[in-house]
All heavy atoms as an XYZ file, in Angstrom:
1013
protein
N      11.703     34.963     27.069
C      12.999     35.630     26.885
C      13.694     35.064     25.680
O      14.305     35.753     24.839
C      13.815     35.569     28.156
C      15.171     36.204     28.003
S      16.004     36.231     29.536
C      17.676     36.525     29.049
N      13.770     33.749     25.501
C      14.457     33.089     24.487
C      13.778     33.429     23.170
O      14.501     33.663     22.180
C      14.553     31.598     24.750
C      15.349     30.875     23.752
C      15.581     29.414     24.061
N      14.353     28.727     24.312
C      14.297     27.479     24.780
N      15.299     26.894     25.100
N      13.049     26.959     24.930
N      12.484     33.366     23.156
C      11.760     33.693     21.852
C      12.038     35.166     21.505
O      12.212     35.478     20.266
C      10.251     33.406     22.050
C       9.960     31.929     22.019
O      10.739     31.175     21.669
N       8.805     31.641     22.619
N      12.074     36.095     22.469
C      12.418     37.424     22.201
C      13.775     37.530     21.553
O      13.974     38.228     20.598
C      12.276     38.287     23.360
C      12.603     39.724     23.282
C      11.747     40.482     22.276
C      12.514     40.398     24.634
N      14.716     36.884     22.169
C      16.119     36.972     21.648
C      16.169     36.478     20.231
O      16.744     37.064     19.355
C      17.039     36.095     22.566
C      18.462     36.067     22.058
C      19.126     37.422     22.079
C      19.196     35.037     22.906
N      15.510     35.342     20.004
C      15.500     34.762     18.606
C      14.936     35.673     17.657
O      15.472     35.940     16.541
C      14.770     33.376     18.659
C      15.647     32.346     19.417
C      14.621     32.878     17.216
C      14.995     31.082     19.764
N      13.816     36.265     17.978
C      13.156     37.187     17.105
C      14.000     38.427     16.817
O      14.120     38.806     15.677
C      11.762     37.676     17.698
O      10.936     36.442     17.947
C      11.046     38.579     16.763
N      14.644     38.972     17.801
C      15.503     40.081     17.643
C      16.632     39.763     16.759
O      17.063     40.524     15.890
C      16.045     40.624     19.067
C      14.963     41.344     19.853
S      15.447     41.825     21.452
C      17.202     41.947     21.423
N      17.193     38.524     16.977
C      18.338     38.152     16.132
C      18.004     37.962     14.696
O      18.774     38.266     13.799
C      19.028     36.924     16.613
C      19.798     37.153     18.041
C      20.219     35.715     18.616
C      20.999     38.015     17.801
N      16.765     37.445     14.472
C      16.239     37.276     13.067
C      15.896     38.513     12.429
O      16.103     38.758     11.258
C      15.056     36.301     13.122
C      15.395     34.885     13.492
C      14.062     34.099     13.465
C      16.288     34.257     12.395
N      15.460     39.475     13.132
C      15.076     40.823     12.568
C      16.324     41.756     12.519
O      16.213     42.606     11.614
C      13.984     41.504     13.451
C      12.629     40.858     13.428
C      11.675     41.546     14.401
C      12.059     40.776     12.024
N      17.283     41.609     13.320
C      18.462     42.505     13.286
C      19.044     42.676     11.858
O      19.310     43.733     11.415
C      19.413     42.163     14.369
C      20.479     43.198     14.479
C      20.294     44.378     15.050
C      21.796     42.938     14.061
C      21.186     45.361     15.222
C      22.762     43.806     14.162
C      22.522     45.056     14.720
N      19.380     41.578     11.157
C      20.019     41.704      9.911
C      19.108     42.511      8.933
O      19.574     43.284      8.108
C      20.136     40.239      9.412
C      20.160     39.486     10.689
C      19.272     40.223     11.583
N      17.760     42.311      8.971
C      16.904     43.000      8.100
C      16.930     44.532      8.406
O      17.014     45.380      7.453
C      15.472     42.496      8.296
O      15.449     41.133      8.020
C      14.510     43.222      7.318
N      16.835     44.900      9.699
C      16.968     46.282     10.026
C      18.309     46.873      9.720
O      18.397     48.035      9.258
C      16.662     46.439     11.530
C      15.280     46.057     11.964
C      15.239     46.068     13.564
C      14.236     46.921     11.342
N      19.395     46.111     10.010
C      20.719     46.629      9.656
C      20.938     46.779      8.137
O      21.459     47.788      7.794
C      21.705     45.668     10.296
N      20.342     45.850      7.376
C      20.471     45.973      5.972
C      19.826     47.176      5.375
O      20.304     47.797      4.514
C      19.805     44.676      5.327
N      18.764     47.628      6.036
C      18.097     48.823      5.587
C      18.918     50.090      5.821
O      18.783     51.077      5.221
C      16.705     48.951      6.245
N      19.792     49.976      6.856
C      20.650     51.145      7.195
C      22.079     50.962      6.764
O      22.844     51.879      6.972
C      20.578     51.302      8.716
C      19.175     51.580      9.234
C      19.198     51.695     10.771
O      20.133     51.563     11.445
N      17.986     51.861     11.313
N      22.466     49.891      6.188
C      23.936     49.621      5.886
C      24.028     49.229      4.458
O      23.632     48.274      3.956
C      24.392     48.461      6.809
C      25.925     48.296      6.715
O      26.584     48.847      5.860
N      26.395     47.403      7.583
N      24.722     50.219      3.688
C      24.929     49.888      2.259
C      25.730     48.642      2.083
O      25.642     48.159      0.939
C      25.628     51.110      1.638
C      24.664     52.342      1.536
O      23.459     52.158      1.510
O      25.162     53.489      1.597
N      26.555     48.265      2.962
C      27.335     47.046      2.736
C      26.509     45.808      2.402
O      26.956     44.916      1.707
C      28.272     46.812      3.957
N      25.279     45.724      2.931
C      24.453     44.575      2.684
C      23.918     44.610      1.231
O      23.729     43.540      0.709
C      23.225     44.544      3.658
C      23.526     43.994      4.952
C      23.898     44.758      6.019
C      23.544     42.571      5.188
C      24.183     44.215      7.242
C      23.822     42.040      6.362
C      24.129     42.798      7.387
N      23.898     45.726      0.628
C      23.534     45.833     -0.717
C      24.580     45.150     -1.696
O      24.195     44.719     -2.700
C      23.272     47.210     -1.129
C      22.129     47.864     -0.514
C      21.914     49.328     -0.854
C      20.784     49.947     -0.067
N      20.670     51.340     -0.273
N      25.727     45.053     -1.143
C      26.810     44.446     -1.935
C      26.983     42.987     -1.768
O      27.921     42.378     -2.249
C      28.161     45.136     -1.610
C      28.142     46.667     -2.018
O      27.490     46.974     -3.100
N      28.816     47.507     -1.235
N      26.233     42.344     -0.814
C      26.267     40.939     -0.494
C      25.663     40.105     -1.645
O      24.547     40.553     -2.154
C      25.593     40.629      0.760
C      26.296     41.053      2.070
S      25.488     40.614      3.520
C      25.931     38.922      3.670
N      26.277     39.078     -2.057
C      25.728     38.292     -3.038
C      24.724     37.311     -2.450
O      24.649     37.138     -1.245
C      26.759     37.543     -3.922
C      27.651     36.664     -3.144
O      27.199     36.126     -2.114
O      28.820     36.387     -3.662
N      23.998     36.533     -3.270
C      23.068     35.630     -2.793
C      23.655     34.463     -1.892
O      23.092     34.115     -0.878
C      22.325     34.960     -4.014
C      21.145     34.062     -3.554
C      20.422     33.527     -4.821
C      19.342     32.738     -4.365
N      18.537     32.318     -5.539
N      24.883     34.006     -2.259
C      25.599     33.010     -1.481
C      25.795     33.533     -0.094
O      25.715     32.761      0.951
C      26.726     32.501     -2.161
N      26.326     34.718      0.004
C      26.649     35.336      1.316
C      25.435     35.496      2.189
O      25.479     35.188      3.397
C      27.385     36.726      1.180
C      28.768     36.552      0.554
C      29.290     37.965      0.251
O      28.638     38.784     -0.349
N      30.596     38.089      0.525
N      24.341     35.911      1.570
C      23.109     36.029      2.343
C      22.610     34.687      2.799
O      22.194     34.563      3.950
C      22.014     36.710      1.453
C      22.214     38.191      1.375
S      22.095     39.035      2.896
C      20.355     39.523      2.853
N      22.672     33.649      1.942
C      22.272     32.356      2.371
C      23.159     31.764      3.469
O      22.627     31.178      4.368
C      22.312     31.370      1.049
C      21.119     31.670      0.226
C      21.262     30.794     -1.074
O      22.329     30.192     -1.444
N      20.093     30.648     -1.704
N      24.474     32.062      3.433
C      25.380     31.654      4.529
C      24.956     32.248      5.823
O      24.956     31.674      6.800
C      26.762     32.004      4.117
C      27.791     31.546      5.201
C      29.212     32.019      4.883
O      29.450     32.708      3.955
N      30.087     31.432      5.646
N      24.679     33.535      5.740
C      24.265     34.337      6.924
C      22.943     33.728      7.476
O      22.839     33.582      8.727
C      24.104     35.768      6.604
C      23.723     36.658      7.871
S      23.666     38.366      7.448
C      22.325     38.455      6.348
N      21.993     33.462      6.635
C      20.777     32.939      7.099
C      20.920     31.510      7.655
O      20.314     31.196      8.750
C      19.753     32.883      6.031
C      19.307     34.286      5.611
S      18.678     35.423      6.910
C      17.214     34.620      7.279
N      21.840     30.752      7.112
C      22.009     29.375      7.675
C      22.688     29.530      8.982
O      22.387     28.724      9.969
C      22.942     28.605      6.638
C      23.325     27.216      7.163
C      22.101     26.383      7.413
O      21.127     26.378      6.567
N      21.995     25.611      8.541
N      23.586     30.459      9.175
C      24.269     30.600     10.437
C      23.206     31.083     11.531
O      23.277     30.551     12.674
C      25.394     31.588     10.273
C      26.165     31.672     11.642
C      26.899     30.398     11.933
O      27.466     29.716     11.118
N      26.992     30.062     13.306
N      22.338     31.853     11.073
C      21.324     32.253     12.036
C      20.322     31.148     12.476
O      19.988     30.988     13.596
C      20.458     33.466     11.417
C      21.343     34.598     11.184
S      20.806     36.303     11.639
C      19.529     36.238     12.672
N      20.097     30.285     11.591
C      19.215     29.118     11.832
C      20.045     28.165     12.716
O      19.511     27.586     13.694
C      18.942     28.417     10.494
C      17.949     27.244     10.739
C      17.484     26.663      9.447
C      16.439     25.551      9.625
N      15.809     25.129      8.466
N      21.360     28.034     12.502
C      22.161     27.206     13.395
C      22.163     27.829     14.855
O      21.969     27.005     15.837
C      23.604     27.149     12.859
O      23.596     26.580     11.606
C      24.433     26.303     13.793
N      22.236     29.036     14.916
C      22.217     29.726     16.263
C      20.901     29.504     16.860
O      20.846     29.213     18.065
C      22.546     31.145     16.091
C      22.581     31.889     17.431
S      22.894     33.665     17.217
C      22.613     34.254     18.842
N      19.781     29.586     16.120
C      18.378     29.395     16.665
C      18.323     28.032     17.215
O      17.791     27.807     18.336
C      17.421     29.676     15.671
C      15.987     29.553     16.114
C      14.965     29.919     15.000
O      15.360     29.962     13.854
N      13.749     30.082     15.410
N      18.776     27.064     16.501
C      18.685     25.644     16.936
C      19.541     25.426     18.104
O      19.139     24.710     19.100
C      19.137     24.630     15.851
C      18.152     24.596     14.688
O      16.927     24.885     14.860
N      18.639     24.292     13.512
N      20.636     26.096     18.281
C      21.606     25.998     19.469
C      20.801     26.575     20.676
O      20.835     25.917     21.718
C      22.910     26.770     19.216
S      23.946     26.739     20.570
N      20.213     27.618     20.455
C      19.571     28.305     21.577
C      18.326     27.467     22.058
O      18.156     27.423     23.260
C      19.109     29.763     21.192
C      18.099     30.336     22.199
C      20.252     30.681     20.936
N      17.736     26.762     21.236
C      16.652     25.847     21.549
C      17.078     24.793     22.518
O      16.302     24.286     23.381
C      16.033     25.201     20.336
C      15.188     26.092     19.562
C      14.612     25.358     18.402
C      13.841     26.300     17.377
N      13.286     25.564     16.235
N      18.391     24.458     22.509
C      18.958     23.376     23.399
C      19.326     23.844     24.738
O      19.663     23.058     25.533
C      20.081     22.714     22.585
C      19.624     21.924     21.347
O      18.645     21.349     21.321
N      20.541     21.955     20.390
N      19.199     25.128     24.960
C      19.523     25.574     26.286
C      18.397     25.337     27.203
O      17.210     25.612     26.926
C      19.879     27.100     26.308
C      21.072     27.425     25.369
C      20.026     27.681     27.668
C      21.334     28.901     25.165
N      18.682     24.826     28.383
C      17.675     24.384     29.434
C      16.739     25.619     29.733
O      17.190     26.629     30.125
C      18.378     23.866     30.666
C      17.370     23.299     31.600
O      16.720     24.112     32.344
O      17.221     22.065     31.642
N      15.470     25.408     29.508
C      14.451     26.507     29.798
C      14.501     26.864     31.184
O      14.435     28.057     31.616
C      13.063     26.037     29.356
C      12.032     27.117     29.580
C      10.657     26.602     29.129
N      10.474     26.572     27.702
C      10.029     27.640     26.924
N       9.936     28.781     27.512
N       9.900     27.455     25.673
N      14.593     25.883     32.150
C      14.620     26.279     33.550
C      15.813     27.116     33.961
O      15.673     28.077     34.776
C      14.602     25.051     34.335
N      16.892     26.830     33.373
C      18.115     27.601     33.575
C      17.871     29.056     33.180
O      18.399     30.044     33.836
C      19.395     27.028     32.928
C      19.886     25.736     33.521
O      19.511     25.436     34.688
O      20.675     25.100     32.944
N      17.336     29.200     31.930
C      17.071     30.527     31.422
C      16.133     31.316     32.281
O      16.304     32.448     32.479
C      16.593     30.388     29.891
C      17.661     29.989     28.952
S      19.042     31.139     28.812
C      18.200     32.495     27.992
N      15.055     30.665     32.726
C      14.129     31.240     33.534
C      14.667     31.612     34.866
O      14.400     32.812     35.435
C      12.859     30.467     33.653
C      11.961     30.367     32.456
C      10.832     29.330     32.553
O      10.878     28.432     33.425
N       9.931     29.433     31.604
N      15.450     30.799     35.416
C      16.139     31.161     36.768
C      17.030     32.312     36.601
O      17.057     33.189     37.427
C      16.893     29.926     37.243
N      17.820     32.417     35.464
C      18.578     33.538     35.215
C      17.911     34.785     34.984
O      18.228     35.848     35.505
C      19.483     33.230     33.996
C      20.444     34.445     33.644
C      21.573     34.628     34.448
C      20.145     35.272     32.634
C      22.376     35.735     34.177
C      20.883     36.369     32.340
C      22.040     36.612     33.131
N      16.785     34.675     34.325
C      15.968     35.865     34.094
C      15.415     36.409     35.358
O      15.384     37.599     35.565
C      14.744     35.461     33.150
C      13.898     36.692     32.731
C      12.788     36.356     31.747
O      12.485     35.173     31.606
N      12.156     37.322     31.156
N      15.029     35.599     36.274
C      14.515     36.017     37.566
C      15.604     36.593     38.340
O      15.395     37.654     38.990
C      13.912     34.822     38.316
N      16.814     36.105     38.275
C      17.897     36.672     38.999
C      18.260     38.036     38.410
O      18.609     38.980     39.208
C      19.120     35.696     38.867
C      20.311     36.141     39.584
C      21.516     35.148     39.322
O      21.500     34.333     38.456
N      22.614     35.357     40.021
N      18.161     38.182     37.148
C      18.481     39.471     36.492
C      17.511     40.534     36.928
O      17.801     41.652     37.139
C      18.500     39.278     34.900
N      16.265     40.195     36.969
C      15.149     41.097     37.455
C      15.458     41.549     38.806
O      15.232     42.710     39.116
C      13.747     40.462     37.290
C      13.251     40.401     35.814
C      11.869     39.831     35.804
C      11.306     39.713     34.366
N      10.048     39.153     34.276
N      15.779     40.589     39.640
C      16.020     40.952     41.112
C      17.192     41.937     41.149
O      17.147     42.867     41.890
C      16.289     39.695     41.847
C      16.552     39.955     43.370
C      16.849     38.724     44.098
O      16.819     37.563     43.629
N      17.183     38.833     45.418
N      18.292     41.611     40.436
C      19.484     42.454     40.418
C      19.138     43.840     39.933
O      19.495     44.845     40.570
C      20.556     41.767     39.572
C      21.924     42.473     39.618
S      22.110     44.050     38.640
C      21.550     43.590     37.064
N      18.361     43.920     38.920
C      17.928     45.197     38.356
C      17.216     46.030     39.365
O      17.498     47.188     39.582
C      17.075     45.038     37.148
O      16.674     46.233     36.528
N      16.280     45.316     40.033
C      15.495     46.068     41.087
C      16.362     46.536     42.216
O      16.315     47.673     42.717
C      14.414     45.161     41.653
N      17.369     45.741     42.631
C      18.305     46.139     43.648
C      19.122     47.286     43.246
O      19.353     48.344     44.040
C      19.275     44.935     43.951
C      18.624     43.821     44.702
C      19.580     42.639     44.932
O      20.782     42.815     44.914
O      19.083     41.488     45.049
N      19.661     47.324     42.035
C      20.502     48.257     41.521
C      19.690     49.736     41.480
O      20.129     50.742     41.871
C      21.169     47.973     40.199
C      21.753     49.204     39.534
C      22.160     46.914     40.456
N      18.478     49.571     40.914
C      17.622     50.770     40.838
C      17.392     51.376     42.214
O      17.396     52.541     42.350
C      16.303     50.392     40.126
C      16.462     50.335     38.626
C      15.137     49.898     37.991
C      15.314     49.617     36.523
N      14.089     49.276     35.858
N      17.112     50.502     43.126
C      16.785     50.990     44.565
C      18.014     51.637     45.075
O      17.947     52.722     45.667
C      16.427     49.739     45.370
O      16.258     50.170     46.697
N      19.256     51.015     44.900
C      20.455     51.593     45.394
C      20.734     52.975     44.792
O      21.127     53.966     45.421
C      21.624     50.671     45.273
C      21.666     49.412     46.156
C      22.619     48.348     45.581
C      21.884     49.816     47.587
N      20.512     53.064     43.498
C      20.702     54.187     42.728
C      19.736     55.328     43.282
O      20.140     56.506     43.500
C      20.526     54.107     41.227
S      21.790     53.129     40.454
N      18.483     54.986     43.421
C      17.506     55.971     43.897
C      17.854     56.409     45.333
O      17.511     57.574     45.649
C      16.121     55.301     43.896
N      18.457     55.579     46.101
C      18.874     55.915     47.533
C      20.172     56.725     47.485
O      20.662     57.057     48.583
C      18.964     54.770     48.385
N      20.719     56.989     46.337
C      22.016     57.732     46.277
C      23.221     56.882     46.587
O      24.329     57.453     46.708
N      23.064     55.571     46.642
C      24.172     54.696     46.935
C      24.841     54.170     45.624
O      24.787     53.028     45.342
C      23.738     53.555     47.812
C      23.087     53.940     49.060
C      22.562     52.843     49.866
C      21.992     53.264     51.237
N      21.508     52.191     51.967
N      25.424     55.065     44.886
C      25.969     54.847     43.569
C      27.156     53.788     43.641
O      27.165     52.797     42.856
C      26.487     56.044     43.005
C      25.312     57.030     42.532
C      25.855     58.334     42.118
N      26.689     58.298     40.932
C      26.273     58.274     39.607
N      24.996     58.423     39.426
N      27.100     58.201     38.603
N      27.950     53.861     44.678
C      29.101     52.917     44.699
C      28.578     51.478     44.965
O      29.070     50.531     44.349
C      30.053     53.354     45.748
C      30.859     54.537     45.421
O      30.886     54.866     44.220
O      31.439     55.271     46.386
N      27.609     51.401     45.816
C      27.010     50.056     46.163
C      26.260     49.508     44.965
O      26.347     48.334     44.628
C      26.083     50.117     47.309
C      26.703     50.370     48.680
C      25.713     50.452     49.789
O      24.820     49.619     49.832
O      25.839     51.463     50.604
N      25.569     50.358     44.221
C      24.918     49.928     42.979
C      25.854     49.487     41.951
O      25.657     48.413     41.357
C      24.046     51.086     42.384
N      26.949     50.212     41.794
C      27.941     49.744     40.819
C      28.629     48.424     41.271
O      28.865     47.553     40.454
C      29.006     50.830     40.651
C      30.035     50.459     39.489
S      29.262     50.329     37.967
C      30.037     51.623     37.056
N      28.916     48.314     42.559
C      29.451     47.056     43.036
C      28.519     45.846     42.797
O      29.018     44.765     42.386
C      29.778     47.157     44.539
N      27.231     46.085     43.039
C      26.323     45.030     42.796
C      26.223     44.701     41.321
O      26.140     43.482     40.981
C      24.921     45.418     43.298
C      23.833     44.435     43.113
C      23.999     43.151     43.870
N      23.033     42.160     43.585
C      23.266     41.075     42.810
N      24.392     40.812     42.360
N      22.197     40.216     42.570
N      26.177     45.571     40.511
C      26.118     45.386     39.100
C      27.396     44.635     38.529
O      27.303     43.716     37.754
C      26.075     46.649     38.214
N      28.568     44.996     39.165
C      29.838     44.217     38.763
C      29.691     42.813     39.279
O      30.230     41.951     38.542
C      30.987     44.986     39.334
C      31.200     46.415     38.747
S      31.559     46.433     37.024
C      33.189     45.812     36.967
N      29.204     42.559     40.417
C      29.047     41.202     40.975
C      28.114     40.438     40.083
O      28.515     39.297     39.777
C      28.477     41.359     42.408
C      28.268     40.030     43.099
C      27.600     40.243     44.423
O      27.967     41.205     45.154
O      26.786     39.463     44.800
N      27.080     41.057     39.648
C      26.236     40.344     38.838
C      26.868     40.015     37.484
O      26.641     38.955     36.840
C      24.906     41.125     38.491
C      23.927     40.413     37.701
C      23.198     39.274     38.114
C      23.654     40.756     36.404
C      22.306     38.600     37.422
C      22.796     40.098     35.611
C      22.075     39.052     36.172
N      27.767     40.890     36.971
C      28.432     40.604     35.787
C      29.341     39.403     35.876
O      29.441     38.617     34.886
N      29.899     39.207     36.993
C      30.677     37.965     37.320
C      29.785     36.698     37.269
O      30.173     35.703     36.779
C      31.494     38.029     38.574
C      32.561     39.103     38.477
C      33.271     39.247     39.865
C      34.319     40.317     39.791
N      34.958     40.526     41.098
N      28.617     36.828     37.905
C      27.569     35.796     37.948
C      27.255     35.454     36.525
O      26.989     34.278     36.185
C      26.336     36.211     38.707
C      26.633     36.471     40.184
O      27.685     35.866     40.722
O      25.826     36.996     40.939
N      26.927     36.420     35.660
C      26.558     36.159     34.351
C      27.655     35.327     33.547
O      27.376     34.375     32.826
C      26.357     37.533     33.512
C      26.229     37.272     32.033
C      25.140     38.208     34.078
N      28.908     35.731     33.712
C      29.977     34.981     33.066
C      30.142     33.572     33.552
O      30.649     32.747     32.755
C      31.332     35.736     33.120
O      31.770     35.822     34.421
N      29.717     33.311     34.796
C      29.874     32.012     35.353
C      28.506     31.083     35.139
O      28.495     29.938     35.232
C      30.101     32.059     36.831
N      27.463     31.740     34.734
C      26.186     31.092     34.503
C      26.246     30.197     33.320
O      26.611     30.555     32.217
C      25.107     32.130     34.282
C      23.711     31.475     34.274
O      23.292     31.039     33.166
N      22.965     31.512     35.341
N      25.760     28.930     33.488
C      25.861     27.786     32.521
C      24.938     28.223     31.255
O      25.475     28.119     30.156
C      25.315     26.555     33.079
C      25.337     25.367     32.104
C      24.726     24.145     32.726
C      24.636     23.027     31.636
N      23.946     21.927     32.204
N      23.771     28.763     31.519
C      22.997     29.102     30.445
C      23.510     30.274     29.518
O      23.479     30.284     28.337
C      21.553     29.543     30.906
N      24.142     31.235     30.238
C      24.765     32.359     29.545
C      26.049     31.927     28.779
O      26.294     32.468     27.714
C      25.115     33.507     30.499
C      23.952     34.187     31.080
S      22.878     35.025     29.795
C      21.558     33.899     29.659
N      26.757     30.953     29.317
C      27.972     30.427     28.596
C      27.483     29.628     27.377
O      28.139     29.806     26.274
C      28.683     29.433     29.482
C      29.407     30.147     30.558
C      30.069     29.115     31.535
O      29.840     27.908     31.522
N      30.872     29.677     32.484
N      26.365     28.940     27.465
C      25.768     28.201     26.280
C      25.371     29.304     25.254
O      25.548     29.149     24.026
C      24.684     27.336     26.656
C      25.197     26.131     27.413
C      24.056     25.285     27.958
O      23.021     25.777     28.488
N      24.197     23.986     27.754
N      24.636     30.345     25.735
C      24.127     31.364     24.806
C      25.318     32.091     24.061
O      25.341     32.353     22.948
C      23.453     32.434     25.649
C      22.775     33.560     24.809
S      21.390     32.921     23.770
C      20.105     32.853     25.113
N      26.410     32.330     24.767
C      27.611     32.845     24.203
C      28.121     31.960     23.116
O      28.559     32.398     21.942
C      28.679     33.157     25.167
C      29.904     33.846     24.634
C      30.938     34.085     25.690
C      32.249     34.586     25.047
N      33.357     34.676     25.935
N      28.204     30.673     23.330
C      28.709     29.726     22.392
C      27.799     29.697     21.117
O      28.249     29.572     20.055
C      28.814     28.294     23.029
C      29.907     28.156     24.029
C      29.934     26.781     24.670
O      28.946     26.088     24.651
N      31.127     26.447     25.316
N      26.516     29.790     21.394
C      25.596     29.805     20.266
C      25.787     30.939     19.330
O      25.672     30.907     18.151
C      24.120     29.763     20.743
S      23.563     28.298     21.473
N      26.212     32.063     19.946
C      26.422     33.271     19.144
C      27.745     33.482     18.611
O      27.963     34.430     17.812
N      28.715     32.677     18.870
C      30.057     32.875     18.396
C      30.160     32.790     16.947
O      30.840     33.585     16.306
C      31.043     31.883     19.109
C      31.357     32.256     20.547
C      32.214     31.301     21.253
O      32.486     30.205     20.723
O      32.611     31.593     22.431
N      29.572     31.773     16.300
C      29.648     31.637     14.848
C      29.010     32.806     14.172
O      29.381     33.087     12.960
N      28.040     33.367     14.600
C      27.304     34.440     13.923
C      28.180     35.638     13.606
O      27.995     36.208     12.494
C      25.978     34.823     14.638
C      24.930     35.448     13.715
C      26.263     35.721     15.789
C      24.265     34.473     12.894
N      29.091     36.010     14.478
C      29.940     37.051     14.201
C      30.915     36.910     13.045
O      31.259     37.824     12.374
C      30.732     37.530     15.486
O      31.535     36.457     15.883
C      29.794     37.925     16.641
N      31.230     35.682     12.817
C      32.180     35.391     11.767
C      31.440     35.536     10.382
O      32.202     35.817      9.394
C      32.666     33.931     11.918
C      33.497     33.710     13.122
C      33.770     32.239     13.406
O      33.449     31.449     12.612
O      34.271     31.926     14.535
N      30.210     35.273     10.348
C      29.538     35.444      9.046
C      28.854     36.669      8.813
O      28.303     36.907      7.710
C      28.488     34.250      8.961
O      27.487     34.392      9.928
C      29.128     32.863      8.964
N      28.859     37.611      9.783
C      28.221     38.857      9.636
C      29.203     39.972      9.895
O      28.958     40.886     10.672
C      26.979     38.882     10.640
C      25.996     37.901     10.270
S      24.675     37.625     11.294
C      24.021     39.201     11.550
N      30.324     40.093      9.226
C      31.295     41.114      9.447
C      30.773     42.506      8.994
O      31.358     43.577      9.328
C      32.491     40.740      8.765
C      31.926     39.869      7.588
C      30.793     39.194      8.128
N      29.677     42.522      8.210
C      29.309     43.810      7.644
C      28.254     44.501      8.575
O      27.851     45.706      8.219
C      28.623     43.536      6.328
C      29.580     42.868      5.287
C      28.787     42.619      3.974
C      30.766     43.793      4.914
N      27.857     43.936      9.685
C      26.964     44.569     10.593
C      27.512     45.862     11.063
O      28.724     45.934     11.428
C      26.498     43.634     11.748
C      25.551     42.563     11.416
C      25.305     41.717     12.588
C      24.284     43.123     10.749
N      26.712     46.932     11.302
C      27.276     48.141     11.804
C      27.617     47.931     13.252
O      27.139     46.990     13.909
C      26.046     49.113     11.728
C      24.823     48.301     11.509
C      25.257     46.930     10.888
N      28.505     48.736     13.754
C      28.962     48.681     15.109
C      27.886     49.063     16.093
O      27.630     50.247     16.206
C      30.202     49.493     15.279
C      30.836     49.368     16.619
O      30.363     48.538     17.564
O      31.752     50.088     17.030
N      27.237     48.111     16.736
C      26.134     48.354     17.588
C      26.539     49.002     18.929
O      25.771     49.524     19.637
C      25.168     47.216     17.869
C      24.595     46.702     16.704
C      26.079     46.038     18.517
N      27.862     48.919     19.233
C      28.368     49.527     20.445
C      28.862     50.977     20.237
O      29.288     51.652     21.170
C      29.597     48.710     20.970
O      30.569     48.757     19.971
C      29.235     47.287     21.327
N      28.754     51.421     18.960
C      29.224     52.845     18.697
C      28.487     53.789     19.686
O      27.228     53.800     19.770
C      28.862     53.231     17.268
C      29.225     54.485     16.858
N      30.634     54.876     16.729
C      28.553     55.656     16.664
C      30.625     56.227     16.416
N      29.482     56.703     16.358
N      29.245     54.574     20.383
C      28.757     55.689     21.243
C      28.574     55.195     22.678
O      28.392     56.057     23.458
N      28.646     53.899     22.878
C      28.434     53.527     24.359
C      29.551     53.844     25.192
O      29.412     54.024     26.386
C      28.178     52.032     24.247
C      26.759     51.666     23.718
C      26.486     50.190     23.806
O      27.216     49.380     24.232
N      25.264     49.858     23.372
N      30.820     53.694     24.729
C      31.987     53.940     25.529
C      32.789     55.143     25.022
O      34.001     55.221     25.142
C      32.906     52.707     25.542
C      32.245     51.579     26.276
O      31.740     51.807     27.245
N      32.410     50.362     25.756
N      32.072     56.102     24.447
C      32.734     57.309     23.996
C      32.900     58.209     25.093
O      32.173     58.321     26.132
C      31.818     57.983     22.876
C      31.603     57.040     21.711
C      32.826     56.608     20.967
O      33.753     57.471     20.757
N      32.948     55.430     20.519
N      33.962     59.091     25.038
C      34.070     60.160     26.095
C      32.791     60.899     26.195
O      32.167     61.318     25.327
C      35.290     60.993     25.473
C      35.962     60.142     24.506
C      34.935     59.230     23.979
N      32.508     61.110     27.475
C      31.352     61.933     27.854
C      30.087     61.114     27.910
O      29.019     61.497     28.305
N      30.066     59.793     27.464
C      28.976     59.029     27.616
C      28.793     58.344     29.060
O      29.862     58.147     29.656
C      28.851     57.877     26.534
O      29.971     57.003     26.770
N      27.664     58.057     29.580
C      27.484     57.456     30.853
C      28.245     56.217     31.030
O      28.068     55.244     30.162
C      26.019     57.364     31.074
C      25.350     58.040     29.913
C      26.324     58.216     28.906
N      28.877     56.030     32.075
C      29.644     54.810     32.362
C      29.239     54.198     33.689
O      29.705     53.174     34.077
C      31.179     55.008     32.398
C      31.736     55.390     31.015
C      33.104     55.621     31.086
N      33.621     56.141     29.801
C      34.473     55.656     28.973
N      35.021     54.546     29.391
N      34.843     56.280     27.919
N      28.428     54.784     34.387
C      27.895     54.381     35.692
C      26.616     53.710     35.496
O      25.720     54.255     34.828
C      27.866     55.421     36.688
C      27.859     54.986     38.105
N      26.671     54.555     38.653
C      28.774     54.814     39.012
C      26.872     54.184     39.906
N      28.166     54.382     40.126
N      26.342     52.588     36.226
C      25.080     51.874     36.136
C      23.864     52.753     36.556
O      22.844     52.563     35.989
C      25.153     50.667     37.038
C      25.199     50.860     38.515
C      24.013     49.657     36.663
N      24.092     53.711     37.403
C      22.991     54.540     37.744
C      22.634     55.601     36.746
O      21.580     56.309     36.829
C      23.318     55.260     39.028
S      23.355     54.193     40.508
N      23.521     55.793     35.716
C      23.321     56.793     34.737
C      22.529     56.200     33.519
O      22.476     56.907     32.507
C      24.608     57.409     34.277
C      25.331     58.127     35.443
O      24.509     58.584     36.405
O      26.566     58.343     35.438
N      22.084     55.053     33.544
C      21.422     54.479     32.294
C      19.885     54.372     32.651
O      19.410     54.291     33.595
C      21.963     53.049     32.102
C      23.365     53.063     31.642
N      23.768     53.337     30.430
C      24.494     52.764     32.405
C      25.065     53.281     30.396
N      25.557     52.933     31.559
């Protein structure tokens, strides 16, 4: 999971650059600063306890299965409540708190990235966990 996250984070700027004209206007120093920040983030993520990450991953898989099962049974309110409960667990999880801290600096050096949340909370878009 950690390697996947690191790979995605390293590839994301390249993919975004191909789709975002703002990256064409970045100078070499800005690109180097962005790459340094990504390396810093990668090193930070390496320091997160692997056992904590694996335990969280197992917990997330279990929650996902529970929610899918509840959705399939037509228990939408219970599924949403379970997903919200898990959201609270995520914010309290030590490994996830560390992951958040690792990613905080990256947003400061990459203001030109396109809005990846675009369309997710737009009127008419699904907002219920069973609709995803």
